[in-house]
C-alpha positions in Angstrom: 0.0 -0.1 0.1 1.6 3.3 -1.1 0.9 6.7 0.2 3.1 9.4 -1.7 6.2 7.1 -1.7 5.5 5.8 1.7 5.1 2.0 1.6 2.8 0.3 4.4 2.6 -3.1 4.9 -0.8 -4.8 4.3 -0.3 -6.6 7.9 0.1 -3.4 9.8 -2.3 -3.3 13.0 -1.9 0.3 14.3 -1.2 3.4 11.9 -0.1 6.5 13.5 0.4 9.6 11.6 2.3 12.6 13.3 1.2 16.1 13.2 1.5 18.2 10.0 1.7 15.1 7.6 0.7 14.8 4.1 -0.4 18.3 3.3 0.8 18.2 -0.4 -1.9 19.4 -2.7 -1.4 16.3 -4.9 -3.0 14.1 -2.2 -6.7 14.7 -2.7 -8.0 11.2 -1.7 -7.4 8.6 1.2 -8.8 5.1 1.1 -8.4 2.7 3.9 -9.5 -0.7 2.2 -6.6 -3.0 1.8 -5.1 -3.0 5.4 -7.1 -6.0 6.5 -5.2 -6.5 9.8 -5.6 -2.6 10.7 -6.9 -2.2 14.2 -6.5 1.4 14.9 -6.0 4.6 12.9 -4.5 7.7 14.6 -4.0 10.9 12.7 -2.3 13.9 14.2 -3.2 17.6 13.9 -3.2 19.6 10.7 -3.0 16.5 8.3 -4.1 15.8 4.9 -5.3 19.3 4.3 -6.2 18.8 0.6 -7.9 15.5 0.7 -11.3 15.8 -0.3 -12.4 12.0 -0.2 -11.8 10.0 2.9 -13.0 6.4 2.8 -12.6 3.5 5.3 -14.4 0.5 3.7 -14.6 -3.2 4.7 -11.6 -3.2 7.4 -13.1 -6.2 9.6 -10.4 -5.9 12.3 -10.6 -2.1 12.8 -11.4 -1.0 16.3 -10.9 2.6 16.7 -10.2 5.7 14.6 -9.0 9.1 16.0 -8.3 12.1 14.1 -6.6 15.2 15.5 -7.5 18.9 15.1 -7.6 21.0 11.7 -7.3 17.8 9.5 -8.9 17.6 6.0 -9.7 21.3 5.8 -8.5 23.4 2.9 -9.8 26.7 4.0 -12.6 28.4 6.0 -15.1 28.7 3.3 -18.2 26.6 2.6 -17.5 24.1 -0.4 -19.4 21.8 -2.5 -17.2 18.8 -2.3 -15.6 16.6 0.3 -16.9 13.1 1.2 -16.1 11.1 4.5 -17.3 7.7 4.4 -16.9 4.9 7.0 -18.6 1.7 6.2 -18.7 -2.0 6.7 -16.1 -2.3 9.7 -18.0 -4.7 12.0 -15.5 -4.3 15.0 -15.2 -0.6 14.9 -16.5 0.7 18.3 -14.8 4.1 18.6 -14.8 7.1 16.2 -13.1 10.5 17.3 -12.6 13.6 15.4 -10.9 16.7 16.8 -11.8 20.4 16.3 -12.2 22.0 13.0 -11.5 18.6 11.0 -13.7 18.0 8.0 -15.2 21.4 8.6 -16.0 22.1 5.0 -16.7 18.6 3.8 -20.4 18.2 2.1 -21.0 14.6 3.1 -20.5 12.4 6.1 -21.8 8.9 6.1 -21.3 6.0 8.4 -23.0 2.5 8.0 -22.7 -1.0 8.8 -20.7 -0.4 12.0 -22.5 -2.8 14.2 -20.1 -2.4 17.2 -20.1 1.4 17.1 -20.4 2.6 20.7 -18.9 5.9 20.6 -18.7 8.9 18.1 -17.0 12.2 19.3 -16.7 15.2 17.1 -14.8 18.2 18.3 -16.0 21.9 17.8 -17.1 22.7 14.1 -16.6 19.5 12.6 -18.7 18.9 9.1 -20.1 22.3 9.6 -21.6 22.2 5.9 -22.4 18.5 5.6 -25.3 16.4 5.2 -24.9 13.7 7.9 -26.2 10.2 7.3 -26.2 7.6 10.0 -27.5 4.2 8.8 -28.2 1.0 10.8 -30.3 -1.5 12.1 
């Protein structure tokens, strides 16, 4: 699995990304689907500023996602793009996003997260988004 010249083994169980990482304007989408053993995703503050499509799909081992402050945010303006989708992760029980992350995204969808127990959003997350929570 390659992210801008970073090679990540598909057997990784915990991915930790430090503050201020991956803010290259050529990185516009981030998909987590091939990391089948991944249990935790931790993203520091001020990361992935130009990413407009963030997708986690089908990670059966995933248990927790924690995203820091001011991530996935280009500017202060309302925009008509930006998709955050987290689906089909049966063991995900915790989802946390820090202040001002995904602020100007237009869509936030979570579905088929049967073990989800906790969702925590900081101040001004998904300020312009249509929120969709789907479950049984």
